[in-house]
N, C-alpha and C positions, 0 to 999 in steps of 0.2 A: 274532091280533095282526100277525104276521110278513107274512101275508096281505095285509092293509090298507095295512100300512107301506109295501112294499118297491112293492104294487101301485103305489097315491101316488106313489114314486118312479119309478117307470119311467113314468108316466104322464105325472110333470111336463117328466122329462126329455124323451121322446119328443114333448111339445105344443112347449118351448121348444128345442130342437135336430128330435133327426130319430128315428126310430126306431132304426136302426144302435148310436147313444150311447144310446139307452133301454134294450135290451138291452143290454149291452155296462155301463155305469155304474151301473144295477140291480141286476146278476148278479156286479159287480165287491166293492159294495157290502157282497151280499149274505154274498159269501164271507169279507168283512173284517173284520164285524160277530161271523164262527163264533170270531176266537181269542180272544176275550174268554173261552174255555170255560176257561181255565186257565194256566197256564206249559205253555210248549212249545219243545222244541227246534227252531231252524232248521226243519229236514228236514221235523219234522211242521207248523210252520207254514205252510210253504209246500205239501206236499199238502193241508193244513187250506184253505187261497186257493183252492186251484186247483178242487176238488170241490163247494167253497162255491160259487164261481162255474161251474163247469159244471151244476152243481143250479140255480140261479139261471137260467139261459138254460135249462134243460127248462121253469122252470114257467114262466120268460118265456114261450117256446112254448106252450105250453098256454093259460095265458090267454091270447094272440093267437089262435089258432085255437077256445077256447074264445068270445070276443068277435066271431069273423065268422059262426060259426055262428047266434049270437044272435042278429045284428045287431044 
C-alpha cells in the first residue's frame, strides 16, 4: 500500500514540478505520515520525521534506479 501510495505521489510531483520536488515532497510526506504512530514527545517526533524522510529518499532512489534499469 505504501509503495503504491507514495510511488503515486512521487510520480505526480515529478510530473507537475521536477525530480527534486518529487523526491523531497514524497519523502517528507512519508516521514510525516509516521507521526500517526502514537503520542510522541517533540524530540521523538522530530527524530521520526527525519528518519522517515531519509528512508523515503532511499526508497525513492531505489525506485528511480530500478525504473532506469528496467526501461
